[in-house]
N, C-alpha and C positions, 0 to 999 in steps of 0.2 A: 555309477552312484558315487554321490560325493557327500559323505556324513562330514568330513572335515570341512566341507565349504559351507554348509548348513550350520554347523557349529561357530565358523569365524562370524556369520552375521550378527553373533551376540557380544562380540569382543571389539568392535572399533567404536570409537568416542560417538557422541551424538545423541538423539531421543530416546534410542534404546537404553543407554547407559543412565540417563538424566531419569527414567522410569524407573529405573532399577530391573528390567525385564530380564531374566536369566533362563536359559534350556535347562528342562529337567530330564527329558527323554528325547532321543532322535533314534529313529530307523528309516529304512526305505519309505519312502511315502508319507511319515508319518513325523509328528515333532509334539512336543509339549513345553510349555514354557510358562513361567509364573513371574508377579512381583509380589512383594509385600506392600499391603496398601499403607500409604502415607498420607499425612495432611494435603501434601501438594498437588494428590490426585484426584481431589473432591471437586464438587460440585457445590452451586450455593443451598443445597438443600443437606449436605454432609455425605451423600451418596459416591460412590467412585465416577467420575465424569464418563459421560459415553466416550470422550475423544480418546482417554486413555484406556479404554476397553477395547476402541477399535483398532487403536494401534498395537495392541497386542495379539487382538486376532490376526490382524492382517501380517504382522512380523511372523506368528508362528505359523500362518500358511505361506509363507516365502520360504520357512525354513523347510518344511514338509516338501514344498516343490524343488527346491535346492537340491536336496539329498537326491533325487533322481535325475541330476542332471549329468552331462559330460563336461567333460574339461573344456573351458574354454565359453559356455555356456554359462547364461545368468538368467534371471525372473525380474520381472516389473509388474506390479499389480497396475490391471488396467481399469477393473471396475471391483467394486466390492459392496454388500448388502449386509447391514447386520438388524438383527431383530434384538430388541432388549426386551426379556422377557419379565423381568421382576427388578425391583431395586438393586443397584450393585453394594450389598453392606457385606463386609466379612474381612478378616486379616491378611487374605491372599485371593488374587485372582488366577486362575489356572484357564490356560486354553492348550485344548486337545485339537490338533488339527489333521485330517486324512485328506489324502488327493484322492478325490472320484474318478477324475480323469485325468491321465498324464496324455497328452497330445504331441505332435511335432512343434507346433508353436503354443499352442495354448494348454494349460493348466487350470483344471478347478479343483478347487479345495473346500472341505467344509470344515468349520470350525466351532466347537463348544465349548463356552466360558461355564466355569464354576467358581464359587468361592468356598473360601474353607473359614471354621470359627466363625459363625454357625458353619459345617459342614453341608454341602449342597449334594445332595443325591443327583438331582434335576439340573440341568444347564442352566444358567441365569441369563444366557444370552447364546445366540447362533448366528453363525456368519458364513456368508457363502463368498469365498473370492475366486476373482479370474485373473490370472497371471498370465503376460506373455513370454516365450523363451527369445533371448537375445543375445548376441554377443557379448560376453564380459567385457566392460569397458577397461578393466584391468590387465587384458590381454591384446594382442596384436592381432589384425586381422588376417 
């Protein structure tokens, strides 16, 4: 298990830092992350853009999955589906991911997204993410 590797997914430059996604909680097979909603996250009606929500869901799923990997392994998303249940309006968007199945080659992760202020007790979106276990490109074969 690699909680350190899961946490490291949030510190590298790129889209995750641009969106302001930060980890909240990491545990074996689980991850929670969020971002504070900014004007740049919006779409033409002022709601959080589905692309920003999907990125948060996908990345949080990757962190949950990564927490179960062995050294030298990584995961890549091969498919995901997101259902946007309500308009995404709030001060923060939070994703809570849980690994449903961690196979030798394929992991399946369910992610529920919530908004705060107004606090939502029910998810505003649900994603199902399928990831493939691969050799970490940062390690030698």
